[in-house]
N, C-alpha and C positions, 0 to 999 in steps of 0.2 A: 602625458606621463611616460617617461622613457626609463627603461630598465633592461636587465638581461632577460632572455626568454624564460628562464626558470623563475626569476623574480616575479614576472608577470603571471606565470602559471600558478604560483602560490597565492598571489593576490586574487586571481580569478577563483581559485579554490576557496578562499575565505568568503567571497561573495556567495558562491554556490552553497557552501556549508552553512552560512548564517541563514540563508533562506530555507535550507532544508531543516534546520533546527526550528525555524518559525513554523513551517507547515507540519513538521513532526510533532511539535509541542501541541499544536491545535488538535491534532487527531488523538494523541495519547491522553491528553487532558480530558477530552470529551468521553473517551472510553470509560474512564473511572467516574466522571461526574454525571454520566447519563442517567443513573437512577435518581439523582437529585434533580436534574433537569426535568425528568418525567414527572416526579412528584410535584414540583413547583408549578409546572405549566399544565398539569392535568393530562398529560399525553397518554394515549392508550398504547397498546403494544405495537400497533401499526405505525403510529407517528414516531414512537421511540426508535423503532427499527429503521425507519426512513431517514432519521437524522444521520445514521451511519451509512445506510445503503445508498441514499440519494447522492451523497458526496462521492462515493466510490463509483457508482454507475456513470455519473456525469464526467468525472475525470477520465474514466476508461474510454468512453465513446469519443471524446475530443482529442485523445492523445495523437492519433495518426494525423488528424486534420492540422493540429498545431505544429506537429513535427514537420510536415510538408511545408507549411507556411513559413516556418522558421528558416528552412533551407532556402526558400525563395526570397524572403524579405529581410532576413537578418535575425540572428539569435539574440543580440543585445536588446533590440526593440521589443521583441516578444517577451523577453525576460522581465523587463521593467514594467510593461503593461500588465503582466501577470502578477507582479508584486503589488501594484496599485489596486488591481481588482480584488485580490485576496484580502487586502487590508481594509478596504471600504466595506466589503461584505461582512467582515468580522464585526465592524462597528455596528452595522445594521442588524446583525443577528442578535447582538446584545440588547438592542432596543425592541426586539420582537415581542408582540403582545400574546402570542400563543405558539404552540409547538409547530404548526404547519408553516408559519412564517419563518421559523428557524430552519425548517427543511428547505424552503425556497432560498433563503440566504446561503445555506450550505451548498446549494446547487451553484449559485453565483461564485461562491468561494472555490468550488471545484473547478470552474472554468479557469480561474486564476491559477490554481494549483496545477492544472494540466499544462498551462504555458510554462510554468516553472519546471515541473518534473521532466517534460519532454526535452527541455534544453539543458538541464543540469549536467548529466553525464556527458552530453555532447560538448558542452563548454569545457569541461575538464579534459576530455579526450583531445580536443582541438588545441588546448593550451600546453599540455605536457608533452615532452619528448617521449618517444616510445619506451625507452629504457627506464623511465621514471613513472610511467602511467599507473603501474600497480600501486605505488605509494599514494599517488593522488586519489585514485579510486578508493583505496582503503580508508583514507581520511574522510572522503566524501560520504561513504556509507556509514562511517562511524558517527557522522553528524546526526544521522537519524537515531542512532543508539543513544547519543547524548540527549536527544529529545525524549526518547523512551525512558531514559534514566530520570529526567526531571519531570516530564509531563504527568505521569500518574500521581505523584505527590502534589505537584502544583494544582492539578485539577481537583484533587480532594480538598486541599487547603482553601482554594478559592471558593469552591462550592459551599464549604462548611462555614467559612468566616466572612466572606464578602458577598456571597450570593452567586447564583448560577450565571448571571449576566457577565460577570467578570471572567468566566471561562472563555468567553469570546473577546471581551474588551482588552485583555492583556496582549492580544495580538497586534493592536493598533500601534503603540509606540515601537514595538519591535519591527513591525512592517515598515514604518517610516524610516527607521535606521537602515534597514536592508535596502530600501529604495534609494536613499541618498548614497550609500556606499557603492551600490551597483552602478549608479550613474557616474560616479567618479572613476571607478576602476575599469569597467568593461570597455574595451576598445570599440570604436565605430569601424567596422570592417565591411567592405562591399560583399553582399551575399554572392556566393559562387554559382548558385543555381537560378538566378533571376530569369534567364532566358529559357528555362526548362518547361515552363507552362504549368498549369494547375488543372488537375482532373476533377472538375466540379461534379459530374455525375458519380464518379467513384467515391468522392467524399460524402455525397448524399447517401449512397448505398451503404457506406460504412456506418453512418449514423443510424439508418433504418435497421440494418441487419444485426449489428452488435447491440444496439439499443433494445431491439425486440427480444433478443436472447437474454440479456441481463435483466430486463423487466420481468420476463417469465420466471427466471431462476430466483429473482428476489421475492416475487409475490406468491409463488405456488404454495409456500409453507402456510401462508395466511388464508389464501383464497381457494386452494385446491387446483388440481390440473384441469378440471372442467370449467373453470370460471372464464367468462369472455375475455377479461384482460389478459389472463395467462395464455389462452388460446390465440389471441391476437398477436401477442409477442412471439409465440412459437411460429405462427404463420408468417410474420414479417421476417423471421430468421430463415425459415424453410424456403421462402420465395426469394428473399434478398441474396442469400449466399451464392446460389448458382449464377444469378445475374451479376453479382459482384465479380465472381471468378472469370466469367466470360468478358466482362468489361475490362478488367485489369490485364487479361491476356492480350487484348487488342489495343489498349490505350497507348498513345505515344508517350505520355508522361504519367505512368500509373501511380496511384496513391501508395500501393503496396507492390513492391517488386517481387513477384512470385518466383522469379529465378533464384532469389536468395535461398529459398527453401530446398533447392536442389543440392546445396552444400550441406553435407551431413553434419558438420560441426555446428553450423548456424541453426539448422533445423532442430537438432537434439539439444542444443544450448537453450534455445527459446522454449522448447518443450519442458526442459528442466526448470526454467524460471516459472512457467505456469504451474507445474505440479508442486514446486516448493512453496509458491504463494498459497495454493489451496491448503497445503498441509500445515503451514504455520500461521495462516491468517487468523487474526482474532485472538491470539494467545493471551495478550495483555488483557483484552476485554473479557475473554472467557474466564481467566483466572481471577481477575478483579471481581467479576460478577459472582464467581464461586464463593469468594470470601464474604461477600455481602449477602447474597441470597441463601447460601447454605450455612455459613458460619456466623452470620449476624454482625459482621464487622461494619464500621462506618467507612465512608469513602477515603478518609486519610489513612486509616489502618490498611485498607485494601490496596491503596496506592503504594504504600511502603513495602508491602509483601511481594509485589511483582518486580521490585527493583533488581533482584539478582539476574533476571533475564537481560535487562538493558545494560547492566554493568559488564556482564560476560560478552554481550554482543559488541559493545564499544571496544573492549580490549582486543577481541578477536579481529574486528574490522581494521583497527590501526595496525595490528601485527601482520595482517594478511599481505599488505604491500611489501613488507620486508621479507616475508616468507617466499614471495614470488621470485626473489633473487636466488633461492635455493632449489625451488621446484616450479613446475609449470602451473599456470592459473587453472588449467583443466583438472590437474591432480588435486589441487586445493579445493576446487568446487566439489569434487567427488567426496573428499574427506569431510567437508562441511555438511553435505547432504546426509552422509552416514551418521554424523554426530547428532544432527537434528532428529533423525529417526530414533536413535537411542533415547534421547530426551523424551520424546512422545511415548515411547514404550514404557519408560519409567513412570510417567504420570498415569498412564493407563493401568499399570500394575498396582499402584498405591491408592488410586482414587476411591474415596469413601467419604461419608459424612464426618468422619473423625480422623482423617489423615493428618499425620504430624506435619507441621510446617517445614521441617527439615527435609522430608521426603519430597514435598512439592518443590522446594527451593532447588533440590538436586536436579530434578527434571527441568526446571526453568533455566538453570545454568547450562546444561547440555544443549538445550534448544538455542539459547543465546550464543554460545560458542559456535554451534553449527551454522546458524544464520549469519553470524558476523563474518565467518570465513567464506561461506558460499556466495553471498550476494556480490561483494566486490570482485571476487575471483571469477565468477561466472560472467559478470558484466565486462570485465577486462578481456576475457576470452572471446566474447562476441564482438566487441567494438575494436579491438586492437588491429591495426593495419588498414582500417577502412579509410577511404578518401574523405576529406573534410566535408565536401558537399553532399555526402551520404550519411553523415553521422546523425543528423537530426531525424531523418525518416527511419533509419535502422534502429536507433535508440527508442523512437516512438513505437515501433512494432514490438520491440522487446517489452516495453512498459505496458503496451496495450494488452499483451498476453498475460503479463504478470498481474496487472490490475484486474483483468478478467478472472484470473485465479483468485484474487482477493475477494471479488464479489461472489464467485462460486463458493469459496471457502466460508465466507460470512453467512450466506444463505444456508449452506449445509450445516454449519455449527448451530445457527439459531433454530433450524428445524429439528435437529437431532436432540438438543438439550431439552427442548420443550415437548417433544413428541410423547413422552410417557405421562404428561400432565394434561388434565382437562383444559379446554380453551379458556375457561373463566379464570384460571390461575396464571395465564401467561403474562398478564400485566404485572402481577406481583413479582414475577421473576425479574423483569426489566426494572422494576422499581426497587429491587433489592430487599423486599420485605417478606419473601417467602419463608425465611427462617422463623418468623413469628407464628406460623401456622402449625397445627398438630395434624395427626391423622395420616402420616406417611408421605406428605407432599415433598418434604426434603429428600427422602429416600428415593422417590421417583425422579426427582431432578438429578440426583447423583447417577441414577441409571442412565439418564439422558447424556450426562457428561461422559460416562463410560462408552456409550455408543459413538459420541462425537470424537473422542480421543482414539478409539479403535479405527474409525474411518480415516482420521488424519494420519495415524501411523502407517496405515496401508498405503495411502497416497504418497507418503514420504519414501516408502520402499520403492515405489515407481520412479521417484525422482532420482534415487541412486542408480536404478537401471538405465534411466535416460543418460546420466553422466557416463556410465560405462559404455553405452552404445556410441556416444560421441567420441570417446577415447579410442575405440576400436577403428574409427574411421580416420584416424590421424596417421 
C-alpha cells in the first residue's frame, strides 16, 4: 500500500486507536460489571480484586520486556501477536467456570495488552512527522476516552441483559476486526535494533523485582504486612532492585537505559506519569462502585453516571494536539495535572451518602478534562525527538512506571475505602450490595471514600510539583 507519509500516519493511528478502544472497552466494562461477575461466580473479595489487579500487575511487569523485544524484532509482529493473544483470552474468559479461571485468563489477556500498549505510542511517534505528533497523540489518547465513554454503559447493559460472560465475549469480533485491519495497514519494516542484543538477566530481574513489589502492594490490604506472601514480595524487591541497578549499569545492551534518568525533563516527566496514574487510577471503578454500594443503583445506572468523565476526557484529548500549536506540551501537561487536582478536591469536598449527582458530575468533568490534556501532552513531551530504535523501550519505561502507578493506586483505593469496615463486609462492597444493610455500614464506607479521595488529591498535588520541576529544567 503506497501513500503519502501523513496518509500512512493516519492509517497507522486508526489501527492503534481501534486496538486501544478494544482494550479500553474491556477494562472499563469490567469495572462496572465486576459486582455482577462477583455475584454470579460466587467470587469472594480476594478473587474479585484480582480480576482487576491480576491484569494490571501482569501488564506492568511485561512492559519493558516486550518494549525491548519490539525494538529488536519489529513492532508490527509484536502488535499483531498481542491482538491475537488478547482476543483468544477474552473468548476463554467468557467460558470460565469460576472466578479464578477468569483471573487466569485476564493474566493471559494482560500479556497481549502489554504487547499492544508498549507499541501503540511508539507506532504513532514513528509514523507522524514531529510537527504533527501532538495531533496524533491527542487522537490516540482520545481513543481510550471513547472506550471509557462506551465501556461503563456497555458493561452494565451486557451484564444485566445478556449475562456476565458477554462482558468478555464482545471483545472477540472486535479483536478479529482489529487484527485484520492491522495486518493490512502496518508496514513490514526491518527492526533497527536487531544487532543490539538482549539482556536476558536484566529481563529476569525486572520480572522478579517489579513483580515482587506489585504483589506485595496488591496483597497487603487483604493479608497484612506480616503475611509470608507479602514479605516474600517485598524481599524480592529489596534484593532484586540493587542487583538490577548493578546489572543495568554494566550491561552492554541494558533493558533500562539508566542514563535517560540523568535528563531532568525525562526523569520528572516519567515521575509525573507515575504520580498522575496513582492519583486518578480507578476513578471510574471507584465512582461506579459508589453508586452501586452506597446509593443502591444497578450496573446500568452506575455506568451512565460516570459518563461525564469519559466525555470530558475525550474532548480534552482531541483538543490537546491542536493546543500544542499554541503552547508547549509541557505547559499543557502542567495545566492538565492542576485541573485533575481540582476535580479530586471537589469530589472530596462533596462526598457523602447523599451527595447530589450534579456535584459528583462536576468533579468527574474536571478530572476528565485534566486527564485528557495531561496524558497526550506528557507523552508527547517524553517521546518527541527520540530516535526510532529507542521509541519502544522508552515508551515501555514510561508505561511501566505509569502502570505501576495504576497498581499502587488501585491497591491504595481498595484498602482505604474498605478500611473503616469489618472484614466480613468487604465482599458486600465489591458485590455492590452494601446499600441494603443497616447499622451505619454505608456511612463507614463513605468515610473510606473520603480517605481515598484525600490521598488521591494529595498525590495529584505532587504531580503538579513534578511538572513544575521539569519546566524549571528547560
